[in-house]
C-alpha positions in Angstrom: -21.3 29.1 -38.7 -18.8 31.9 -39.0 -16.4 33.9 -36.2 -19.0 36.5 -36.1 -21.9 34.1 -35.3 -21.5 34.7 -31.7 -24.8 33.7 -30.1 -24.9 30.6 -32.3 -21.5 29.1 -31.2 -22.4 30.1 -27.6 -25.3 28.0 -28.1 -23.4 24.8 -29.4 -20.6 25.4 -26.6 -23.5 25.0 -23.7 -25.1 22.1 -25.3 -21.4 20.4 -25.8 -19.4 21.2 -22.4 -22.5 21.9 -20.3 -20.1 21.3 -16.9 -17.5 23.8 -17.8 -17.5 27.4 -16.5 -16.9 29.9 -19.6 -15.0 32.0 -17.4 -12.7 30.2 -16.8 -11.4 29.0 -20.4 -8.8 30.2 -21.9 -8.7 31.6 -25.1 -6.7 28.7 -27.0 -9.2 26.0 -25.7 -12.5 28.4 -26.9 -10.3 28.7 -30.1 -10.0 24.8 -30.9 -13.6 24.1 -29.0 -15.4 26.4 -31.9 -13.4 25.1 -34.7 -14.2 21.7 -33.6 -17.7 22.5 -33.4 -20.2 20.2 -36.2 -21.0 23.0 -39.2 -18.5 25.7 -38.3 -16.5 26.9 -41.7 -14.5 29.6 -41.5 -10.8 30.8 -41.8 -9.1 29.6 -38.2 -6.7 32.7 -39.5 -9.9 35.0 -38.7 -10.4 34.3 -34.7 -9.1 37.2 -32.8 -8.9 38.3 -28.8 -12.2 40.3 -29.8 -13.9 38.2 -31.4 -13.6 35.3 -28.8 -14.1 37.7 -26.0 -17.9 38.2 -28.0 -18.4 34.4 -27.8 -17.4 33.9 -24.5 -19.2 36.7 -23.4 -22.7 34.9 -25.4 -21.6 31.7 -24.0 -21.5 33.4 -20.3 -25.5 34.5 -21.0 -26.4 31.1 -22.4 -24.8 29.6 -19.4 -26.7 32.0 -16.8 
């Protein structure tokens, strides 16, 4: 998984953090949780606000 795999990341986050409201997650925690996902293999330096916003948005969609 790479930073650009926002939908796949969102599905994993939904499964691993079912009781978390994605609207309330700060980007520091989100970034750490993404990097901790099994199968995630991308450079931590490649994450930015735009990528984290896309992941958060996909996670919100998945949670609904």
